N, C-alpha and C positions, 0 to 999 in steps of 0.2 A: 208632462213629456216622459215619452218611452222611447226604448231603443227599438229601431223598425229592422237596422241589418248590422250584421258583425263580419267582417273579413280580418283574419289573421294570418299573418305568411312567418315561416322560418322560426315560430316559436315551441322549444321542446322537441314533443313529435309530430308537430302540425307542421307541415312543409306550406300548407296551402288550403284553406278554407276560406270560404263565402256562404251565408246561409240569412235567409230574413227568420225572424221571430215575432212571437206574439206577447200578449201580455202573461201566458203563463206557459212556462217551456219546461220539458222534462229532458233528461239525456239518460241514456241507458248504454251499457255495453261490459264487456269482461274487464275482470281487473287487468289492471296495467293498460288497457287501451287509451289512455288519454283524456278522460274526461276530466282530472282534477288539472291538467293541463290546460284545458280551455279554460278554466275556471281561473288560474294564476294568470293566465294570459289577460282577461279583464281586469283582474286585480293591478297586472303591471301596467294600463292603460289608465287606469284611476291613478296609482300610488309610485309610478314610477319603478325603477330595478330595483331597488332598497340598494344595501353597500355592498353585496358580493361581486363578483366576475360576472359583468353581462354577458361577455362568451358562454358562460356556461348554463345560459338561457336559450340561447343559438341553437336552431336544428341541427343535430348532429354535433353540437359544439363547435362547429365551425366559424372562426371569425369573419369569413369571406359574407356569409349568411347576414343579411339584415332584417332583424327583427322589425314587422310592421304590425299595428294593433289599429284599424280603424271601424269605427262606430258611427251608425247613422241613428240620429234621433228625429222622432217627427212630433208634430205639436209642439215645436220649440215657442213659438210666438205666446203660446198659454204658459207655459215653463218661465218664460222672461216676463208675463205679467205679475208673477206671482212671489218673485224676488222681493227680499225685504231691504235691500240697502239699495239706497237711491243711484248712490253714482255707478254701482254696478250694473244696476240695473239700464241705465243710460249706455253703458258702455255696449253691454248686449245687444240691446234694441238695435243701436246703431249699426253692430255688425251683421245681424240678421238682415236688416235693410227689407222686411216685409218676408221671406221666406220663412214659410213654417217647417221646411226640412234642414234640417244641419248635419253636418258632418265632422268629426274630430279625428283625429290620427297621432299617435306616438309609434316613433321608431327608437332603433338602436343607434341612429346615427347619432340623434340627438335626443336622448332619453329625459331630460329635466323639462321639455319644453312640449307641449302640444299644437298641432296646427287645427286651424279653423277653416273647413270648406263650404260654401254655398255655390252649390250647381259645379261642383267640380273646381271650381276658383278657389285660389286660397286667400284669404281675406287677412291682412296687415293686422297683426295682433295689437298696437300700439302699447301706451303706457297701464302699468297695472293691468294687463289684461289676463295675468294668470290668476290675482286672485279674483277678478269677476267671473272668469270661466268655473274657478271652484264653487262660487256662490250659485251661479246658473246650474251645474249638472247636477242629476237626481243623487242623493247620497249613496254611497256605494258600501253596503253591509255585505261580508263574505264569513260565513260560519263554515268553518274548516272542520274537518275531522281533527287537524292535529291544535284545534283550539285549545288555549286553556279557560278556564271558566271563572277566573278571579275576575272579569269583566262584568260578570254575574252576581258574584259574593259582593267586593267590591269594587263599585266602578265611579268614574271621574265623567267631567265633562269631557272628556277627549276619545271616551268609547266610544261603540256605535251603539250601544244600549245606554251609555248615557245621556247623547246625541238625541236618543228618539225620548228620553224619559225630561230631557229640557225643554222637548217640542210641546210636552204634556204639560210640564209647569209654567210655561209661557204663557199659554193659552189660560189655565187656571189663574194666574197673577193678574193678566190684563184685563181680565173680565170680573176682579176680585176687589168689591169696594176698599176694604181694609189696606189693601197694596197700593192702591191710588193714593189713599190718605197717608200712605207711608212716603211713595215718591215723592209728594206735595210738602210733607214736613222737611225731608231730605233738603230741596232745594231751598225752602225758608231758609235751614240751619247755614248751610254750605255753599250757596250758589249766590242769593239775594245779598242785592249792593249795601244792604243796611244789616247785614247778618256781622256780628260781633266776631263767631269764628272764622269768618273770611276775611277781616278785619286783620286779626291776630296772624292768622297764616301771612298774609300780605307783608306786616311786619317781621315776620321770622323772615320771609324771601326778601327782604332788605339787608337785614344783617345779615344773610350768608355772602351776599353781593358785594357787601363792604369786604370781607375778608378774601371772598374769591378773586376779585378784581387787582389784588396785591401782585397776585400770581398771573393773571391773567386780564390785563388793563383793557381788554376790548367787551370783557363783559359788562352788558348794559342791565341785566334784568333776572332774576333769578323767582321765578313762581311757583307756590306748591298749592296743588288743588287736588281737590277730593273728588272721585267720580263716584256715581250713585253703584250701590251693589250689583253686580251683573248674576241675574237671576239662576244661570247655570251654577255658580260659585256655589250656590244652597247645596248641590251633588257630591262635593268633596266630602262630605262626611257620613254619607250615605251606605250602609251595611242592610244585606239581607237574611233574613233567618226564615226556617221554615218550621212549622211544629207537624209533624205527621206521627204524631205521637211520643214524639223526643224534637222539642226544641231546641234546634241548634244553627249555626250558622251554615248557609248555602255552601259555603266551600268544604265544609264538612261531610255533604250529603253525596251517597253515589253518584258514578259518571251519566245514569240513565236519567237520575232527579235534578243535575245540573243543568243537562242540555233542555231536556221538559222544560225548565223552568226559562232557559235562555229563550225558548221559541215561545212558552207561555205569555212571555213579556213583549214579544212581537206582537203577540195576537191580542192583547189587551192595549195596545198602543194604535193599533189600526180600528179596535171597537172606539175607542175615545174618539180619533179623528173623526169616524164617520157620524157620531153623535153629535159633534160640535163643529161638523162641516168645515172643519179645519183640513183642507187637503195640501195646505201651502207647499212645499218641499219635500218631491216625491221620492220615494226609497226603493233601491234594487237591492233584492233580495238573492244572493246565492247559498244556497246550502248543499254543503258537501254531505252525500250521503245521508239526507234527510230521514230513512230510518233508522239512524243508529242508535239503538237502546230500546226500541219500541216494539212494544206488541204489535200486532198487524191492527188491531182494533184501532189502537191510539194512532198507528200511521195513517189508516185513513180519516179516523176525526182531523189529524195535522195539517192532509192533502185537501179537506174542506175548508180548512182556516186560511191556508196559506194561499186557496186558489181564492177565496175572498177578497184577499190584499189585491190581487191583482185585477180586479173590477174597476177600481177608482185609476189614481196616479201612480199608483204603487206597480213593481214588475217584477216578477218571481222567477227563479231560474233554479232549478234541484238536478241534481245526478244522482241516481239510485241505482242500488241493485233489486229493489223490493217488486214484484208484480203488484202489490196494491197500488201503488203509486202510478202504474201505467193503465189497470184493468180498467178502470170507470173513466168513457169519457165525457168530456166537460166541451161546453162550446168555448171558443177562441184558446183551446190547449193545444200545444204542438208537442210532438214527440220527434224526438231526434236519437236515432241508432249511432252509437260511437263503434268506431272498428279499427284495427291496427292491423296493417299488412307489409310487411318488410321493413319493421321500424317507423310506419309513417302512418299516424292518426287521419282518418276521415271521418268527417261529420256530417249523415246526412237526413234529411227531415223523411218521418214515414206517413204513412196514412193508416185508415181504419182495416185496410184490408192487411197488410203486414203485421199489426199490432198483436193478432193471435201467434206469431211465432216469435215476438219477442217476448210475451209472456210465457210461451213454451221453453225458450232460452233461460229466462229467469227461475224457472222452476224445477231446472236440472236436464230438460232436453228429453223427455218421457211421451210418450206416446199417450200413456194414459193422463197425462194432465190437461189435455186438451178434450173438454168436457162435451159430449154431444153435439160434435159440428154435422152438419148434414149429409156429409163423404169425406173418405179421403182419397187422395189419388198418391203415390211412393213414386218418386221420380230417381233417377240414378245419383246426380249430384248437385253441388250449388249451383251450377250454372242454370240446369233445367228450372231449379227454383225462382232462381231471380228474374230468368228469361219469362216463363208462364207467370209469375206474380205480377208482372208489369203488361204482359195481354190482357190477361182476366180484369185487371184494375180500369184498363185503356178500351177494353171493349166488350165486356160483359159484367160489367157490376149488378144488372139486373138479373144475371144467373142464380142458381142457391150457391150458398156460401158454401165452400168445400177447404180442407186443410191438405197443404201439399205437405207431405215430408219425404226427407232424405235420405237415401238407403246408402250416401256413401261410395257410390260404382260396386256394392258387392251384393251380389242375390242372396248370400246368409244375411246380410244386414236386413235385406228386404223379405226374409221368411221371417225373422224376429220381431220385426216391427208388426208383420201383420199378425203374430202372435200375442204382441204385445199388446195392439190394437184390440183384437180380442177378449184378450185377458182383464183389460180393463172394465169390460163390461158382462163380466160374469156372473157378478150381483142378478142380472136380469136374465138368470138362465138358460142362455141363447147367447151367440154373437150378432148381436143386429148389422153388424157389418161385414159379416161371412160374404152375401150376397151381392155386395155393395162398393166394396174397395177395388179401384182400381190402380194396376202398376203401368208405367211408360218406360220401359225398359231399352238400353241400346241393343244394335244387333251385337249378338255375344262374337268373343275372339275364339280363335282355334282354342286358346289356353283356358277359354269359360264354358265352351259349351257344354262340356261334359254336366257341369254345374248347373248350368243352366236346364238342359233335360233333366236331372233328377229333380229340381224345382217342380220343373211341370209334372212329373210324377208324384209328387208328393202333395201338390196342390191341384189333382185335375178338376176342382169344381171351380176354379178362375179359367182354366183354360174352355171347358164346357161353358161356362159362361159368360165368355167374351170378354173378362174381366182384364185380361194382357194386353198390352201393345207393343210391338216391337219396333224399334226404329229403323231404318232400312240402311243406316251406316252405324259402324263403330262409337262415333262424336257427336252430339248436338251440331257443332259447328260445321259439320258434313250437313248439315238437312237443313241451316238458314236458306234463305232464298238466296239466289244469284243477284246480288246488288254490288254493283261497283261503289267505292268508296273510298276518299282520300285520306283518310285515317288508316282504315282497314285492307284495304287494296282490295277485299270483295269478302261480303260476309260470307258467302259459303265457301269453304276450305275443302280440299280433295285430302285423302288420307297422306298423301306424299307432301303437301305443304305442312300438315301438323306434325308429321314425322321429321319435315324439317326444321320444325321450330324448335322440335327438341333432339338434339345430333347425340346419338350414343347413349340415348337415355335421359340425358341431362333434362331437368324444366326448367325450360326456358320460358314456353308458353305455360307459367304458373296457374295454380289454382286463382290467384287473385288478379292475373290478368284476364283468366278465361270468365273470372264474375265480371269483369268489366266490360268485357267485349259483351256478355248477355247482358249486361244492364243497358248498353249502348243499343244493341238491337231490338230489343224488347221496348225499349222507349222510341225509336224509330221505324218500325215495321207497319206495314199497312194491316188490316183486316185481310183484305182481298189477298194480300201474299201469305198470310197466317194462314189463311183458310183453304188456298189453293197449292201452297210449294210446301206448306207442314202440315199437309193433310194426318199423318198419323199420330200429332201432338193435338190437332184439333178434334180429330175421332175420340180421341181417348177423354178428353173434356168434354165433349158431346155425354159421353158412355159415362162419366160419371156425375154429369147434372141428370140424367134420363133415371139414372139409379139414386139419387139423392132423396133422403126424405122430404 
C-alpha cells in the first residue's frame, strides 16, 4: 500500500497544496522555502501535533486557520491482507468494503483522531479503530536533519530502526528450528495443564486472593501468568560498534558516519526483505537533506539504493539541495519544485523539460553549469520563462532541446549571460554558440533605449545574423492573445491596464502574480493562438531551433 495523493491546508507556510505522488519522490527548492514544513505536515498526520501549542503550526500562526492533512492510499486491499493482527485486519477489511483506495485525514479541530473516507464518504470508526488504523498504515520513518543518532548507536523496539530490525529478527526466528523448539518448551513449562510451574503460580494467586479479599470482598480470583518472551524485547540491549581502524561505539563516530550508518541499516533491511520475500508491513521513508555529510559519489549510490526501496511496497520521499539526486532519470520518479512567495509555500510537480533549470539553480545559477545544450534563448524575465517553457512542452516536444536563460529584465545582464555562455566553452578555442544564441527582448522604453542601442553596437553580429527578436510591446502581458477570461478579465493587457495595476510605482501586479499569470496562459493557450497572435515569440523559437546543433 502506497500514498497516491497528498492534500495540505494551513500548515506552517503551506496555505494550500494538493498533488499526486509516485513511489520515488524528490523535492527541491531554496533554503527556507518550506520543504521541511511539508515533511513535518506528514509527521503531523502520522504522529499528531505533539505537546506544543497547535496554533504555532497553523498558517501565519492564526488560530482561525484550521490545519488539514489528507492522504489518499492505493492498493489498500493488499495492505489489509498483509496485516498480522487478525482482529485489526477484520476491522479494516470491513471498513474498506472492497474499495482499493482509501483516504485518511487529520485536522487541528480534532488532532487526536483521524477520519477515514471511502469515495468521499466518512466511515464510522467503531470500537478499537485507532489501534487497527495504526496497524494498517505503512510505518512512517522520518530521518530529519535535527535527528540525533542515539537510535542508531543504542536502539530499542520503539525506535524506527528498532522496528525495522525487529521485522528482520521476526523472520529469522519464525523460520529457525531452535527458536521453534524454545517456544514449544516454554509452553510446556508455563502453559500446559500438567505443568508444575503453572500449578505453583495458581497456588500463589490463591494465597494473594485470600489477603486481598479482606479489603475488597468482591475479589474472586488473582491469577499470575508468564507470557512468552516477545522477540522485539531482545533488541533492548543492542548496541552498535564500528571498526574503521579504531573500534568504538557508533555514537562516538562523526556525523557523516552516523548518518551513513542509519541509511545503511535501511538499505540492509530492504535487501533482507527482498531476499526473504518478506514484504509484510510497508515503510514510508522521508529523508530530509539526504545528501547531508555525503560525498557526491556516495549521494548517487544512496539514491540508487533508496530508489530500489520504492520498487516494491516501500515509498521514498527526499528533499534535497543536491543536483546529484535530481540529475539522473528513473522510471516512476517524480520531481517537485518547492517555492515560497509572499510567505506562502507552493509545491509543483516538474517534468523533464524543466529539470535542467532545477539543476541550473542547484549548481548556483551559472550558465556555465548547463553543459552542451543544443542552443540557448535568452529572455527578459521569469514570466517569459514560465510561459515559453509550457508552450514548448505542450506543442514542440519533438524539437531540438534548448535552454531558456533569464536576463531579469536587464540588457546588461543579457550581455553578461552571452559572455558567460561563450566563456564556458573557451577550452574549445572558440565560442560554439556565438552564432546560435537567440535573444527575445521587450520593446525598450525611453529610459532603456540608449542601453539597447549600445548593446546592438557591441554585438553587431547578433543583429546581422538575425539573432535578436524584439517584442512589439514593453511587457509580455501586452503580447498575449486577446482572450476573455473569468479570472484575469482578458489575457492581453494594455499598458494603461498594467500601469493601473501598479499605481505610483507600487508593485501590486508583482513578480509572483505575473509568474502565476504566465503559467496560466502557457497552460491554456492554443498552438494556433501562439503561432498567429504571438508571432515574434514563435519566430524566436523557430530561429533558435533552426540554429541548434
